[in-house]
N, C-alpha and C positions, 0 to 999 in steps of 0.2 A: 178406762179414758182410750179415745182412737185415737190421740195427736201421735207421730212415730219421733221418738225421740232417741240420739244416736250419742253414743257415750264415748269418749276416746281417753284412754290411759297411754300414756307415753313415758320413755325414758330420758330422761334431761340430757340435751343436746341430739336427740334424733330428727327434731323440724318436727313435730307433732302440731306446734301451735300453727304452724304456716299450712302444714296441710291441713289443720281444720278450717281454717279459714277460705281454701280454697275450696274445698268440700262444699261448705255453707254454700259459695258461690254456684255451685254446678248444682246442687237441690235445691237452691232459692231459700237455704234454713239461714236464722238467725245463729249466732254461734257464743254460747255463753262460757265465762271462766273466772278467772280470776277478780277479775273487774267486778263482775255481778256479786261477787261474795262477800265484795268489799261492805255491803249492806249490813252482813251479820258482823263483824268488827264494829264498825257503827252500832249496831245493838247492845255490842258488850261494853262499848266507851273505851275498847282498845284500837291499837295501830294492826295493821296487816303482818306487819313484821311481830307485832307481839304473838298473832294471832297464828300465823306460823310455827313459833318455838314452841307455843303451848301444844298444837296437835302433832310438832315431832317428837314430846316428849313419849318417853315407855308410861304406859298407866295398868293401874291394875283396875280392872272392870268394875267388881264388886264394891272397892275403897270408894271408889266415883259414883257409884248406884247409891250408896248408905250416906254419901254424904250431902246428894241432891234430895234424899229424902227426908234427911235429918233437919235438913236447913228450910224445906221449903212444902214437903209431900207433895206426892205424886201428880196432886190435882192443881196443884199451883204453878207447874212450869210453864216460863216465859224465859226467854232471854234475857228481858231487863232485871230478872231478879235471880238468876242463877249465878255463879261464879263461872267464869270462865275455865272450862276445864276441854282436855278433848272430848269426853261423852258430850257435854254441852253446848260447846261447839259445834259438834256431830251433829245433833239431833236439830240444832238452829239450821244449818245448812242443808239438811236433808228436808224440813220445811217448806225453805224456801224454793229449792229445786222442783220438789213436787207440784207446788204450787205455780210452779212457771212450765212445768208441764202439763198441767191441768189446762193451761192457755194456751199452746201450742206447741206446733212441731218443732225441736229444734236439735242442735247438736251443742253436748257438754263437753268439756274440756278438764280432766280430772276430777280430783272431789270426791273420791270412790265412786262415780256415778254409775260404774258396773253394778256397784253392791246396793248404791240406794234404787235402783231400778231393777234389779234383777229378778222379780217377779212381773216384771211389766210387759205384756202381751208384745206391743209394738215398739220393742226396744230391741236395738242391736248395737252391740258391744263390738270395740276394735280395741286392739292393743298394737300399738306400733314400738318399734325397737331397732335398736342400731349399734354398731360393733362398737365397744368403747372406743378405738383411736380415731373413729368418723365424730362422735360424739363430742372426744376433747376437743378436735380440731372446730368441729364448727363452734363450741362455747368461746374458741381462744379466739377465734373471728370476730364472733358476734361482741364479746366485751372486750377486746383489745386488751389478753391476757399473753402471757408465756404458755407456753404447752404445762408445766410443774402447776402452773394456777390455775388453768383450765381443769388441770382432772380432779383440785383438790374440790373444788367447784360443783363436778360432776358427781364426786362420792360422796359429798356434804348433802347436796340432793337427793342422791338415789336412798341413803341411807332414812333420810326424812320420810321421805316419800312411804319408802317400805314401812318405817312404823308406824305411819298414818293409818294408811289399810290394814297393818295387823291389827291395830288398836280397835279401828272401827269395824273390820268383817272377819277378822279372824282367819286370814287367809296370805296369801301372798299375789301381791300385784301383779309378779309376774307367771303365775299359774296360768296356762293357757284355759283350763277351764270355765274360766270366768267368762271369756270373751266368744263370740260370734267368729270373729275373725284376730288373726295374729299374722304381722305381717312385720318383716327386717327389713329397713329401708335401705340398708346399706348401698351405694352407687346408684342411687336411684335420687328423681327429684322431685321437690312436694307437687310440683305439675302431673308429673307420671302416679306418683302414688294416688291423688285424690282422683283420677281418673279411673283406675281401678277400682279404689275404694266405691264410689258414685256408681260406677257399672254392676259392683256387687251388693249394695245396698237395695238400688233397682230391683236387681233381680230378685232378692232374699226377700223384701219386704213389700216389692209392688207399690214405693213410695215414687 
């Protein structure tokens, strides 16, 4: 695959979504994330809220695999006939994202993209973090919450993302070894960060 794939993992409240959109504008790339993955929820006949809840569940991979084999057999796997579990949802997401990557260069936000494309030669993986207090302030402002409520949102989403990545990749989403570049954006604007990232990607990938 010759397309350039940029994956962005981010902590809740770090502004990773805004940074990704600005980076896409600078590089002339489309950005795909939660909205694109709604297709998977539709295939399974569930809502995105249900999908988030399932994928945030702690899972036993061996039991999950055995259940799929017992129900359908390995050869019959499709999202239309498999029970929505963390494993089956991840497989469906991976298939959808790989099909997308075959068609175009793009930026993928979240969804364990760093793991799905870990062996892709033209992939560049980025982790965006920020100090917890800064993330709480951003969520409070964005969602019109008080500080305590915003802190609960940040902690809940952090836990859900930690569990999801541990389930599908058996690693920590905050492990710097999973990425080409890790950046703490505390005190920086999304515009500043996207400019730095664009320069880094052009230099490293020649895109």
